[in-house]
VOTITOR-438462 format. One record per residue: residue in three letters; z, y, x of N, C-alpha, C in turn. Coordinates in steps of 0.1 Angstrom, whole numbers, plus 5000, padded with zeros to 4 digits. Example, Ala and Ser with C-alpha at 12.3 -4.5 7.8 and 13.67 -1.06 7.14 Angstrom:
VOTITOR-438462
ALA507849435132507849555123507849675132;SER507149785128507149895137507950005129;
end
This chain:
VOTITOR-438462
UNK708748597002708748617016707348637022;UNK706348587014705048607019704548747018;UNK703548777026702948907027701448897028;UNK700648997025699248987027698948947041;UNK697948867043697548817056696948917065;UNK696449027060695949137068696749257066;UNK697549297076698449417075698049507087;UNK697749627084697349717095698549747104;UNK698149767117699249797127699749937124;UNK699150017116699550157114700650157103;UNK701850217106702850237096702250317085;UNK702650277072701950337061702050487059;UNK703150547063703350687061702950777073;UNK702450707084702050777096700850867093;UNK700950987098699751077097698951067109;UNK697651037107696751007118696451137126;UNK696651137139696451257147695551217159;UNK694651307162693751287173694451337186;UNK694551247195695151277208694451387215;UNK693151397213692351507220692851647217;UNK693251667205693751797201695051837209;UNK695851737211697151757218696851777233;UNK695951697238695551717252694851857255;UNK694151897245693452027246694452147247;UNK695552137240696552237241697152257255;UNK697152147263697752157276696652127287;UNK695452147283694352107292694452167306;UNK694752297307694852357320696052297328;UNK697152267321698252207328697852067332;UNK697151987324696851857327695851847339;UNK694951947339694051947351694751977363;UNK695852057363696652087374697451967378;UNK697951887369698651767371697751667378;UNK696551647373695551557379695251597394;UNK695151727396694951767410696151737419;UNK697351757414698551717422698551567425;UNK698151487415698151347416697151307427;UNK695951367427694951327437695451377451;UNK696051487452696551547465697651457470;UNK698551427462699751347466699551207469;UNK698451147464698051007467697350987480;UNK696951107486696151087499697051037510;UNK696450957518697250887529696350867541;UNK696950847553696150817564695650667564;UNK696250597555695950457554694850437544;UNK693750387548692550377539692750297526;UNK693450187527693650107515694450177505;UNK695450267509696150347500695250437493;UNK694350507500693450597494692550527484;UNK692050407488691050337479691750297466;UNK692950247467693650197455694150317447;UNK694550417454695050537447693950607439;UNK692750607444691550667437691250577425;UNK691350447427691050357416692050377405;UNK693350397408694350427398694050557390;UNK693650657397693350787391692150777381;UNK691250697385689950687377690050577367;UNK691150507365691250397356691550437342;UNK691650557339691850607325693350617322;UNK693650587310695050607305695150727297;UNK696150727288696350847279697150957285;UNK697750937297698651037303699751087294;UNK700250997285701251047275702551087282;UNK702951027293704251057299704151197306;UNK703151227313703051367318702851467307;UNK702151427296702051517285703351557279;UNK704251457278705551497271706351587280;UNK706151577294706851677303706251807301;UNK704951817300704251947298704652017285;UNK704651937274704951997261706452037260;UNK707351947266708751987266709052117273;UNK708452127285708652247293708052367286;UNK706852357281706252467274707052507261;UNK707552407254708352427242709652507245;UNK710052487257711352547262710952677270;UNK709752727269709352847275709552847290;UNK709252737297709452727312708652837319;UNK709352907328708753007336708452967350;UNK708852847354708552787367707352697367;UNK706552697377705352607378705752467382;UNK707052447384707552317389707352197379;UNK707252237366707052137356705752057358;UNK704752127365703452057368703751937378;UNK704451967388704851857398705651757392;UNK706551787383707451687376706651597367;UNK705651657360704751577352704051467361;UNK703551507373702951417382703951317387;UNK705151357389706251257393706451147383;UNK706451187370706651097359705450997359;UNK704251047361703150957361703150867373;UNK703650917384703750827396704750717393;UNK705850747388706850637385706250537375;UNK705550587365704850497355703850407362;UNK703050477371701950397378702550287386;UNK703550327394704250227403704750107395;UNK705350127383705850017375704749937370;UNK703649997366702449917362701949827373;UNK701849887385701349807396702249677398;UNK703549697397704449587399704449497387;UNK704349557375704349477363703149377363;UNK701949427367700749347366700849227376;UNK701549247387701749137397702749037391;UNK703849087385704848997379704248917368;UNK703448987359702848917347701648837350;UNK701048857362699848787365698648847357;UNK698748977354697649037345696449067353;UNK695249047347694049077353693249187346;UNK693749247335693049347328694149447323;UNK693749577325694549687320693649807317;UNK693849857305693049967300691549937300;UNK691349807298689949757297689249737311;UNK690049757322689449737335690249637343;UNK689649587354690349497362691549557368;UNK692649487369693949547375693749557390;UNK694649637396694549657410694849527417;UNK695849447412696149317419695049217418;UNK694349227407693149137405692049167415;UNK691949297418690849347427691249337442;UNK692449377445692849387459693849277463;UNK694449207453695449107456696849157454;UNK697749067452699149107448699849177459;UNK699649147472700349207483700049357483;UNK698749387482698349527483698849607471;UNK698849547459699349617447700849647448;UNK701549557453703049577454703349687464;UNK702649677476702949777486702449917483;UNK701349927476700850057472701850107460;UNK702250017452703250057442704550117449;UNK704950057460706050117467705750247473;UNK704550267478704150397483704150507472;UNK703650467460703650567449705050607445;UNK705950507444707350527441707950627451;UNK707850597464708450677474707850817475;UNK706550827472705950967471706551047460;UNK706750987449707451057437708751117442;UNK709551037449710851087453710751197464;UNK709651187472709451297482709151427474;UNK708351417464708051537456709251597449;UNK710151507444711351557438712251627448;UNK712351567460713151637470712651777473;UNK711251787473710651917476710952017465;UNK711151967452711452057441712952107443;UNK713852017448715152067452716152087440;UNK715952027429716852037418717651907416;UNK718951907420719751787420719951727406;UNK719851817395719851757382718651667379;UNK717551707384716351627382716451497390;UNK716951507403717151397411718051297404;UNK719151347398720151257392719451187380;UNK718751257372718051197360717051087365;UNK716251117375715251027379715750907387;UNK716850927395717350807402717950707392;UNK718650767382719250677371718050607363;UNK717050687361715950637353715250517360;UNK714950537373714250427380715150297380;UNK716450317381717350207382717350137368;UNK717350207357717350147344716050077341;UNK714950137346713650067344713649937351;UNK714149927364714249807371715049707364;UNK716149747358717049657351716249607338;UNK715549687332714749647320713749537324;UNK713049557336712149457341712849327343;UNK714049327349714749197351715149137338;UNK715649217328715949167315714749097308;UNK713649167309712449107303712048977310;UNK712248967323711948847330712848737325;UNK714148767323715048667319714748617305;UNK714248707296713848677282712548597281;UNK711748607291710448537290710548387288;UNK709848337278709948197276711248147268;UNK712048247264713248217256713148247242;UNK712948147233712748177219714048217212;UNK715148217219716448247213716748397215;UNK715848477221716048617224716248687210;UNK717348767210717648837197716948977196;UNK716849027184716349157183717049267191;UNK718349257192719149347200718749337215;UNK718549217220718149197234716749257236;UNK715849237227714549287228714549437229;UNK715349497219715449647219716049707232;UNK716949627238717549677250716549677261;UNK715649577261714549577271713649697270;UNK713149727257712249837256712949977257;UNK714249977255714950107257714950137272;UNK715150037280715250057295713850067301;UNK712949967297711649957303710650067300;UNK710650107287709650207282710250337278;UNK711250337269711850457264712550547275;UNK713050477285713850557295712950657302;UNK711750627305710850717312710350827303;UNK710150797290709850907281711051007280;UNK712150947279713451027277713651117290;UNK713351057301713551127314712551247314;UNK711351217310710251327310710651447302;UNK711051417290711351537281712651607286;UNK713551527291714851587296714551677308;UNK713851627318713651717330712751827327;UNK711851817316711051927312711952037307;UNK712952007300713952107295714852157306;UNK715252067315716152107326715452217334;UNK714252187339713552277348713252407341;UNK713352417328713052537320714352617319;UNK715452567323716752637322717252637307;UNK716952537300717352527286718852497285;UNK719352527273720752497270721052347270;UNK722252307271722652167271722252107257;UNK722352187246722052137233720552107232;UNK719752197238718252177237717852057247;UNK718452047258718151937268718451807261;UNK719651797254719951667248719051637236;UNK718651737229717651717218716351667223;UNK715851727234714651687240714751537245;UNK715851507251716151367256716051267244;UNK716751307233716751217222715351197216;UNK714551307216713151297212712451197220;UNK712551207233711851127242712250977241;UNK713550957239713950817237713350747225;UNK713450817213712950757201711450757201;UNK710750847207709350847209708950717217;UNK709650697228709350577236709550447229;UNK710650437221710850317214709750287203;UNK709450397196708350387186707050347193;UNK706750407204705450377211705450227215;UNK706550177220706550037225706449937213;UNK707149967202707049887190705649867185;UNK704949987185703549977181702649897191;UNK702949917204702249847214702449697212;UNK703649647209703849507207703249457194;UNK703149547184702549517172701049497173;UNK700449577182698949577184698549437190;UNK699449377197699049247203698749137193;UNK699249167180699049067170698249127158;UNK697649237160696949307148695449277148;UNK694949247136693549227135692749367135;UNK693449477133692849607133692649667147;UNK693249597157693149657170691949597178;UNK691049677181689749627187689749667202;UNK690449767206690349817220691749857225;UNK692549757227693949787232694049797247;UNK692949767254692949777269693549667276;UNK693749557269694349437276693849317268;UNK694049197274693649077266694549057254;UNK693949047242694749017231695448887233;UNK696748887230697548767232698248757245;UNK698148867253698848857266700348837265;UNK700948907255702348887254702748747251;UNK701948677242702248537239701948457251;UNK700948477259700548397270701648407281;UNK702348527282703448547291704748497286;UNK704748447273706048397267707048517264;UNK706448637261707348747258707748747243;UNK709048727240709448727226709648877221;UNK708548937217708549067211708949067197;UNK709149187191709749187178708949117167;UNK707649127167706949057156707248907157;UNK707348847168707648707170709148677166;UNK710048767170711448747168711748747153;UNK711148847146711348867132710748747124;UNK709548707128708848597121709748467122;UNK710348447133711248327135712448337126;UNK712848457123714048477114713648457099;UNK712448477096711948467082711048357078;UNK710648277088709648177086710248047081;UNK709347957077709747827073710147747086;UNK710747627084711147547096709847517104;UNK708747487098707547457105706947577112;UNK707047697106706547817113707447847125;UNK708747837123709747867134709447767145;UNK709247647143708947547154707647587161;UNK706647627154705347667160705647787169;UNK706347887165706648007173707447977185;UNK708447897183709347857194708547787205;UNK707747697201706847627211705947727218;UNK705347817210704447917216705048007226;UNK706348047223707048127233707448047245;UNK707947927243708347847255707247807264;UNK706047787258704947737266703847837268;UNK703947957263702948067265701548017260;UNK701447977247700247917242699248027236;UNK698548087245697548187241696548117232;UNK696247987234695147927227695547907212;UNK696847927209697247927195697448057188;UNK696848157195697048297191696748327176;UNK695648267171695248287157696248237147;UNK696748117150697748057142699048137142;UNK699448177154700648257156700448397148;UNK699348457149699048577142699148567127;UNK698648457122698648427108700148417103;UNK700948347111702348327108703048457108;UNK702848537118703548667119703148757107;UNK701848757103701448837091702048777078;UNK702048647077702548587064704048597062;UNK704848627073706248637072706648787070;UNK705748877070706049017068706549087080;UNK706349027092706849077104706049197110;UNK704849207106704049327110704649447103;UNK704849437090705549547082706849577088;UNK707649477091709049497096708949577109;UNK708049547118707949607131707449757129;UNK706449767120705849897118706949997111;UNK707749937103708750017096709850067106;UNK710149977116711150027126710550127135;UNK709250117138708550227146708650357138;UNK708350347125708350467117709750527117;UNK710850447116712150497117712450577129;UNK712050517141712250587153711450717155;UNK710250707149709350827149710050947141;UNK710750907130711451007122712651067130;UNK713350977137714451027145713951117156;UNK712851087162712251177172711951317167;UNK711451317155711151447149712451527146;UNK713451447141714751517138715351577150;UNK715151507162715751557174715251697179;UNK714151737173713551867177714151987168;UNK715151957160715652057150716052187157;UNK716552187169717052307176716052367186;UNK714852307185713752367194712952477186;UNK712852587192712152697185710752667181;UNK710252717170708952687165707952747175;UNK706952667178705752707186704652597185;UNK703552627190702452537190702752407198;UNK703652427208704052317217705052227209;UNK705952277202706852197194706052127183;UNK705052187177704152127167703452007174;UNK703052027186702251917193703251797196;UNK704451827199705451717201705551637188;UNK705551697177705551627164704251557162;UNK703151617165701851547164701851427173;UNK702451437185702451317194703151197188;UNK704251227181704951127174704051047164;UNK703251127156702351067146701250997153;UNK700751047164699750967172700350837176;UNK701550837182702050707187702250597177;UNK702550637164702750537154701450507146;UNK700450587148699250567140698150507148;UNK698350497161697250457170696850307168;UNK695650277172695150137172694650097186;UNK695150167196694750137210695850187219;
end
């Protein structure tokens, strides 16, 4: 049952991919998306402008708008509306981050001070509401009821995922199925929505739309699995948050859940207490236990499985550089160390 104490966060068969090459393929589109974001974040209220500019300049990989751009391009979209939709997806993501950081009491994101740490919880929540509502204003302007239907259901599912995660916090009896339900709603749902609406706005067939949606779903699950893995990985040096945040917040992520299923009674007791009490100060001992029970490999293998399913979902998408980039994005998500 024991495993090497040092296990890379990178799934063994993942092909390392440079995100820069993917971004370069859609650079013109990404520049247009960033301009839309800046324009749509403008407000007559000074604090909204200040916080909005801070958000824009805070970095981030822009993965969610990228999947919209790649999905639309892979489906030969002839409308420019996919640019606005990519910005909409980023707005929804940004709003959830603003609210998440307040709920979690986080003070660091992407290596920088969070908005709530800088301006206070009240401002972060209210500007998050502004960003959400602005996203729906933009969708109304696009005028496609199929997009509105997808995004209204998506935001509802994300909210449910947040509540489920809150319920699970501090609960060492959280099951793997319950954990996966949270990440399906909280993370994968938005990736799935992004690829789905990218195909919808392109006028793609139902078969292609569904394939794109399945791609986004499995990509999102793989991405979150790796994200949770990195919180306990010795190879992760720049994950953009405080190492051990998940443990401090009492979040029973898969590395912890699996370790409790495979550990000795003493190890299980250690992990149960760490989850119940949010013991960041015991992070090194918890990490050692997770490594020694093989739970890093288990989580990485599941990420690899969903990465493979994401690739399979593109079977009916015509060959193009954009389809290739969607596959490269899968490899990036499971090979990343940040």
